[in-house]
Every structure is written in structure tokens, then in C-alpha cells.
C-alpha positions in Angstrom: 95.4 61.7 102.7 93.2 59.2 104.3 90.3 57.4 102.5 87.6 59.5 104.3 89.3 62.8 103.3 89.6 61.7 99.8 86.0 60.7 99.6 84.9 64.0 101.2 87.0 66.1 98.7 85.9 64.2 95.6 82.2 64.5 96.6 82.5 68.2 97.3 84.3 68.6 94.0 81.5 66.7 92.3 78.7 68.7 93.9 80.3 71.9 93.1 80.9 71.0 89.5 77.3 69.8 89.1 76.1 73.3 90.6 78.4 75.2 88.2 77.4 73.2 85.1 73.6 72.9 86.0 72.4 74.9 83.0 75.3 73.6 80.6 74.6 70.1 81.6 70.9 70.4 80.5 71.9 72.2 77.3 74.3 69.4 76.3 71.4 66.8 75.8 71.3 65.1 72.3 67.6 64.1 72.8 65.9 67.4 72.3 66.4 70.3 70.1 67.1 73.8 71.6 63.5 74.8 71.0 62.3 71.7 72.6 64.6 72.2 75.6 63.0 75.6 76.0 59.5 74.1 75.8 60.3 71.5 78.4 61.9 74.1 80.7 58.8 76.5 80.4 56.6 73.3 80.8 58.2 72.7 84.2 57.9 76.3 85.4 54.1 76.2 84.4 53.4 72.9 86.0 55.1 73.9 89.3 55.2 77.7 89.4 57.3 79.1 92.1 58.7 82.2 90.7 59.4 83.9 94.0 61.1 80.8 95.5 62.9 78.7 92.8 65.6 79.8 90.5 65.9 78.8 87.0 68.8 76.5 87.9 66.3 74.4 90.0 64.1 73.9 86.9 67.1 73.3 84.7 68.2 70.6 87.1 64.9 68.9 86.7 64.9 69.2 83.0 68.3 67.5 83.1 66.9 64.7 85.0 64.0 64.3 82.5 66.5 64.3 79.6 68.8 61.9 81.4 65.8 59.4 81.9 64.9 59.9 78.2 68.5 59.2 77.0 68.3 55.9 78.9 65.1 54.8 77.3 64.4 55.2 73.6 60.6 54.7 74.2 60.7 57.6 76.7 62.6 59.7 74.5 60.1 59.3 71.7 57.2 60.0 73.9 58.8 63.1 75.2 59.8 64.5 71.9 56.4 63.5 70.4 54.6 65.2 73.4 56.5 68.3 73.2 55.9 68.5 69.6 52.1 68.1 70.3 52.3 71.1 72.8 54.0 73.3 70.0 51.4 72.3 67.4 48.6 73.1 69.7 50.1 76.4 70.6 50.6 77.4 67.0 47.0 76.2 66.0 45.3 78.1 68.8 47.6 81.1 69.2 49.7 81.3 66.1 53.0 81.3 68.1 55.4 79.0 70.0 54.4 77.8 73.5 57.4 79.6 74.9 56.3 82.9 73.3 52.8 82.8 75.0 53.1 85.5 77.6 50.0 84.7 79.9 50.7 81.9 82.4 46.9 81.1 82.6 46.8 80.6 78.8 49.9 78.3 78.9 48.3 76.5 81.8 45.2 75.9 79.8 47.1 74.7 76.8 49.0 72.2 79.1 45.7 70.9 80.4 44.9 69.4 77.0 47.8 67.0 77.7 47.7 66.5 81.4 46.6 62.9 81.2 49.0 61.7 78.7 52.0 59.5 79.7 54.9 62.0 78.6 53.0 64.8 80.6 52.8 62.6 83.8 56.4 61.4 83.4 57.4 64.9 83.4 55.0 66.0 86.1 56.3 63.4 88.6 59.9 64.0 87.8 59.3 67.6 88.7 57.3 66.8 91.8 60.1 64.8 93.3 62.7 67.1 92.0 61.2 69.9 93.8 59.4 68.6 96.9 61.8 65.7 97.7 64.8 67.9 97.4 66.4 68.8 100.8 68.2 71.8 99.3 64.7 73.3 98.2 63.0 72.6 101.5 64.3 75.8 103.3 63.0 77.9 100.4 59.5 76.8 101.3 60.1 77.2 105.0 60.0 73.6 105.6 62.6 72.5 108.2 62.6 68.8 107.5 61.7 65.9 109.7 61.4 66.6 113.4 61.5 63.1 114.6 65.2 63.2 115.2 64.6 66.4 117.2 61.8 65.3 119.5 58.8 65.9 117.3 56.8 69.0 116.3 55.7 70.0 119.7 59.0 71.6 120.5 60.0 72.3 116.9 57.7 74.0 114.4 54.3 73.3 116.1 53.4 76.9 116.8 55.8 78.8 114.5 53.0 80.1 112.5 53.2 83.9 112.0 50.0 84.5 110.1 47.6 84.0 113.0 47.6 86.9 115.7 48.9 86.1 119.1 45.9 85.1 121.3 45.6 85.6 125.1 47.9 84.0 127.5 46.7 81.3 129.7 46.4 83.5 132.8 44.1 85.9 130.7 41.8 83.0 129.6 41.7 81.6 133.2 40.8 85.1 134.5 38.0 85.4 131.9 36.6 82.0 132.8 36.8 82.5 136.6 35.2 85.9 136.0 
């Protein structure tokens, strides 16, 4: 087996294993309790709600990244656990239930707005932002084809692909109308 074939095979095995373990890798973290993991996952879904586009596994992958960063930095781990604890405390104080048990998305969003300027929230927010919108695997779900520079630009690729505007008159029809 050549070196190139070995690298391609092991890379594909790693990608496949990562995809299969997505949720389990998230659940295996020692930084958060199961309840805090649920809060984090719901928080990610509430910050960037794309229920028709993204699957739970996408959010779990982002949560795993947040946890991996927290495991590498004790201060970040403390900020995350304290922040998630504050969200739970606020949910209990205002609604008498856990954050994950609040059924109305607008109510959960309003609750999160209390914490939107805190460091732990911004850390989670920006990790989610890049985990979703800088993820080439997710781009097709949003209808984004990626960069067009290598394909000659947007004039020939994507410039007039919109489907929500009705088709206008042709050039000949416009010229006939002007020439009258």
C-alpha cells in the first residue's frame, strides 16, 4: 500500500468514525453533567435555530467542540458550568421548571437574552457560529455553493439563480417597449 493510499484510508476511517460517534463523543465529556449537556444542546439550538435544515448531530458536534475547549482550559470550564447553572437558576426562578423543559422557543430566547453579554455565552455563541456557518458540509443545506472565484465568479455561477422573483421580460420585449 502506498503512503498516499494509507493516508486516504485512515482519513476516511477517522471521518466515518467521527460521524458515527458524533452524539456519543458529546455524551462522553467529564466537564458537564447530563443535565448541563442537555442545557448546552438546547441553548445551541435556540441561539441558531435551523430546525428544518440542521440535524441534531450538527448541534451535538458543536457542543462537543465547546466541551473539548472547556476540557482544555479550566477557567473556560468553570465559566461554562457557572453560566449554564445561572441559566437553570433563572429558568427555575421565572418559570418553575428546567430550561430544557420550557416548550416555547420565544420564552427560551427571552431567557437567554439575560445572559447574551456574558463571556460564557459569547464563547458558546461564536463556537456555534463558526461550527455552523464555516462548515463546508453544512453549506449545501443553506443553498450556498461555496466560493465562486475558482469557477470564474458569480456572474456565470449563482448570480441569477434566485427563484423567489418572477421572471421578467426578455431583452427583446424590453427593447420593443422602449422603441414603441
